[in-house]
C-alpha positions, -999 to +999 in steps of 0.1 A: -533-118-384-567-110-377-553-103-340-523-086-350-503-109-336-485-117-369-486-094-404-478-121-426-473-157-430-453-174-455-471-207-468-471-225-500-496-222-532-497-234-567-481-209-593-511-192-606-495-192-644-481-226-643-505-238-623-483-277-617-463-264-603-461-247-563-454-213-550-448-203-517-451-170-510-460-145-479-496-141-472-508-102-458-541-115-458-567-138-443-580-146-480-541-151-491-533-178-462-565-197-470-561-199-504-525-218-496-545-243-474-543-279-483-519-308-486-492-304-514-475-346-518-447-329-545-418-316-531-417-277-529-386-257-516-402-230-497-369-219-481-359-202-518-378-168-509-359-160-477-350-129-491-384-119-490-385-128-450-356-107-445-370-078-460-404-084-447-417-053-425-432-071-398-431-100-378-444-132-398-455-172-389-438-195-415-450-234-424-432-257-434-418-294-439-400-311-410-367-307-427-375-270-440-379-262-403-353-275-390-331-252-417-351-226-403-343-232-367-305-237-380-305-205-386-319-188-357-294-210-337-267-186-354-289-157-351-294-150-392-308-120-400-327-140-432-346-156-401-353-126-378-388-116-383-403-159-378-423-152-347-448-180-355-433-222-365-462-242-377-463-273-398-480-304-408-471-343-399-453-353-424-452-388-443-436-388-479-433-363-504-434-376-537-413-366-570-435-346-600-435-380-617-469-387-598-486-366-612-473-373-654-480-410-641-513-403-633-512-382-663-502-412-690-525-434-670-553-417-686-536-409-721-525-381-716-487-369-721-483-332-716-487-318-681-488-287-693-527-292-699-533-287-654-555-261-650-557-270-617-539-297-591-550-305-560-544-333-535-570-331-512-602-318-531-635-320-517-650-338-480-619-353-459-604-374-467-603-361-497-596-357-538-563-362-557-582-338-581-567-329-615-584-297-641-573-301-679-573-272-703-592-291-725-622-291-702-614-329-684-614-336-647-594-368-635-607-372-598-592-400-573-601-410-538-568-403-519-564-440-506-568-451-542-537-423-553-519-434-521-511-460-548-486-437-561-463-435-529-442-468-536-436-454-571-429-418-569-418-414-530-386-387-523-348-402-512-355-375-486-386-389-476-373-424-465-344-409-445-366-383-425-370-395-389-395-360-382-433-380-386-444-347-366-428-322-370-410-320-339-394-280-341-421-267-344-441-239-320-473-262-334-475-295-357-507-303-364-516-338-386-552-357-401-567-377-361-559-410-380-587-429-358-622-449-362-634-422-336-631-395-360-628-408-396-662-422-395-676-389-392-660-378-423-651-342-416-621-338-406-605-333-377-566-331-363-544-339-336-529-307-330-492-310-306-479-281-289-443-274-285-429-244-269-447-221-245-460-196-278-471-221-296-495-232-260-501-199-254-514-193-288-533-224-287-550-208-252-558-180-270-577-191-301-592-215-271-605-185-249-619-163-286-635-194-297-617-199-327-611-239-321-621-260-300-599-285-285-598-319-268-567-334-253-557-369-255-531-391-241-497-400-258-507-432-262-539-421-278-523-398-299-496-429-308-523-452-317-536-423-347-505-425-363-483-459-356-478-468-389-462-434-386-438-432-363-426-468-369-421-458-404-402-430-395-389-439-360-375-470-368-379-474-406-358-446-414-327-454-384-325-491-404-330-478-439-301-452-427-284-481-411-287-497-447-270-469-465-239-461-440-235-505-446-230-502-479-212-468-476-238-442-489-236-409-474-260-403-447-281-376-432-265-374-398-295-364-368-268-354-340-288-385-323-300-422-334-322-452-323-310-486-327-326-522-309-350-527-323-364-564-332-354-588-360-388-588-371-384-548-379-354-558-398-366-585-414-400-560-424-373-531-434-360-550-458-393-565-473-403-532-477-373-515-493-373-542-517-406-530-528-399-492-529-365-505-551-390-525-578-414-503-578-389-469-585-375-488-615-387-474-652-403-507-659-425-506-627-438-475-634-446-486-667-468-509-661-486-497-637-492-465-662-518-495-680-536-501-652-567-484-647-561-460-616-586-470-596-589-504-601-546-502-589-562-475-560-587-504-546-562-531-553-536-510-531-564-504-506-568-531-498-536-548-496-528-519-475-551-529-447-543-565-448-509-552-446-519-534-420-534-557-399-506-584-406-476-566-393-491-546-366-475-564-342-443-562-353-447-524-365-467-511-328-440-538-304-429-517-277-431-483-303-436-456-274-400-468-255-390-460-294-400-422-294 
């Protein structure tokens, strides 16, 4: 924006009057863009502002999740006037979204039954990797380290997340995700994995590099895959296996125009275990039970079990992974 390449950016912030809700808007100043910084792990219909995008005067950047970006690309393919102003598409890596019930469940764990008491909501507050933080009208603040708050995922993950096969936002011009590697995690500063996916994206990165706006270090595909092997596996294997299971049950499934199959039998068995876990955790009794446990305790337990799970299943999840990308 400061370089006059765009006049606005389609971003996602929080509703100022109802701060528990997200709000898509077109940012027209750097400060407005910064106000929308940070992950929002609850569902957000950003494409509801397509009419404003169409009527906007000047080129735009668009920030969205893979399924939202796919919608924009489809509209661009048919030259829909609603997306004519979009010049750049940028998006984060996508592991999962949560239903809003994740927020209300966390509140209930602290004895708060009215989500309308929320004054401010953040999912990556403070120093990287951040905290889930809820500030209440009463003055009370609830704060949980990100890795502890991840315990909410199996209980409140959206169905769309389980069927999404795009982890790295493949249809963007530039996609960005956390650099999950001990080399960077130990520094506690928050490094990002950046992927240039188009000529426009590459030129934009090179321009920022020349002007010392960003620092870039090229890494190998193998290193990038290693940083995010769990995410690639969840999308490029797990999602296709889940889709095949649903298809066998006669349930409606998305058609992405391609499929990946032929995974090791051990990966199918692992997926059955994962799906049973999601099925049980999504039930009302399971949610009610976890709400009775101190979130710090369940968060610590979840993080500990997750480390054991990742280590014990590392071979199964990484076996032939680069071939499946």
